[in-house]
C-alpha positions in Angstrom: 0.0 0.0 0.0 1.3 3.5 -1.0 0.8 6.1 1.7 1.4 9.2 -0.5 4.4 10.8 1.3 5.3 14.4 0.4 8.6 15.5 -0.8 10.4 18.9 -1.3 11.8 19.4 -4.8 13.4 22.2 -6.7 11.8 23.6 -9.9 14.2 23.2 -12.8 11.7 24.2 -15.6 8.4 26.0 -15.7 6.3 27.5 -18.5 3.3 29.7 -17.8 2.1 29.4 -21.5 2.0 25.6 -21.5 1.7 25.0 -17.8 4.6 22.5 -17.9 6.6 22.1 -14.6 9.6 19.9 -14.1 11.0 19.4 -10.7 14.1 17.7 -9.3 13.4 15.5 -6.2 16.7 13.6 -5.6 15.1 11.0 -3.2 12.7 10.0 -5.9 14.5 10.5 -9.3 18.1 10.8 -8.4 20.4 13.8 -8.5 20.0 14.4 -12.2 16.5 13.0 -12.7 13.5 15.3 -13.3 9.8 14.6 -12.6 7.0 16.3 -14.6 4.2 17.7 -12.6 0.8 16.5 -13.6 -1.8 18.8 -15.2 -4.6 17.1 -13.1 -6.3 19.6 -10.9 -4.5 22.5 -12.4 -5.9 25.0 -14.8 -5.0 28.2 -16.7 -6.5 31.6 -15.7 -7.1 33.9 -18.5 -4.7 31.9 -20.7 -1.9 31.9 -18.1 -0.9 28.9 -16.1 0.2 29.6 -12.5 3.7 28.0 -12.3 6.4 28.3 -9.7 9.6 30.2 -10.7 12.6 28.2 -11.7 14.7 27.5 -8.6 11.8 27.6 -6.3 11.3 24.9 -3.7 7.9 23.2 -3.9 6.2 20.3 -2.1 5.1 17.4 -4.3 3.4 14.0 -3.8 2.4 11.2 -6.2 -0.6 8.9 -6.8 1.4 5.8 -6.4 4.9 4.3 -5.9 5.4 4.3 -9.6 5.1 8.1 -9.7 2.3 7.9 -12.3 1.0 11.4 -11.4 3.2 13.8 -9.5 1.3 16.6 -8.0 2.4 20.1 -6.8 0.8 20.7 -3.4 -0.2 24.3 -3.3 -2.8 26.7 -2.1 -5.1 27.5 -5.0 -3.8 30.8 -6.4 -5.9 33.8 -7.1 -6.6 34.0 -10.8 -4.3 36.2 -12.8 -6.0 39.6 -13.3 -6.5 40.5 -16.9 -5.8 44.0 -17.9 -8.0 43.8 -20.9 -10.7 46.4 -20.6 -9.2 48.2 -17.6 -8.0 51.2 -19.7 -11.6 51.5 -21.1 -13.0 51.5 -17.6 -10.5 54.1 -16.5 -11.4 56.3 -19.6 -15.1 55.9 -18.7 -14.5 57.0 -15.1 -12.4 60.0 -16.2 -15.2 61.0 -18.6 -17.7 60.6 -15.8 -15.6 62.8 -13.5 -15.2 65.4 -16.3 -19.0 65.4 -16.7 -19.6 65.8 -13.0 -17.1 68.7 -12.8 -19.0 70.4 -15.6 -22.2 69.8 -13.8 -20.8 71.3 -10.6 -19.6 74.3 -12.6 -23.0 74.8 -14.0 -24.6 74.5 -10.5 -22.1 77.0 -9.1 -23.0 79.5 -11.9 -26.7 78.9 -11.3 -26.3 79.3 -7.5 -24.2 82.5 -8.1 -26.9 84.0 -10.3 -29.6 83.1 -7.8 -27.5 84.5 -5.0 -27.3 87.7 -7.0 -31.0 87.7 -7.6 -31.7 87.1 -3.9 -29.4 89.9 -3.0 -31.3 92.2 -5.4 -34.7 91.1 -4.1 -33.6 91.6 -0.5 -32.4 95.1 -1.3 -35.7 95.8 -3.1 -37.7 94.4 -0.2 -35.8 96.6 2.2 -36.5 99.6 0.0 -40.3 98.7 -0.2 -40.3 98.2 3.6 -39.0 101.7 4.0 -41.7 103.0 1.6 -44.4 101.1 3.6 -43.1 102.5 6.9 -43.1 106.1 5.4 -46.6 105.5 4.0 -47.9 104.2 7.4 -46.4 107.1 9.2 -48.1 109.5 6.8 -51.5 107.8 7.1 -51.5 107.5 10.9 -50.0 110.9 11.7 
């Protein structure tokens, strides 16, 4: 019975385009031997395979004593972020910001004109109040 022990190996080849990984585990394949890591359970994200860097130490195990499938034991990596479409999103956000700045400018102009109108109306109201007071003084005196 095979108890699936784990081993530490050194990556001697990796390719993020093909997903191919070769590792040297001297206790399993000798000092010069290389083992290929199985594709089972691994997948590419946005066309890029997550692979360890050459020279990295990784932990591996196998299905059986014949090393039929050698697996890289790893935490599932986050998918590679694709930059496709990010510039378009940035351009849209910049356009939205420009439009909002324009709207703010329009509102400031509108508020400014209303403030001026309010100031004129307040001045006129004060003038009419003084006429009213003069009229009332004339009527009741």
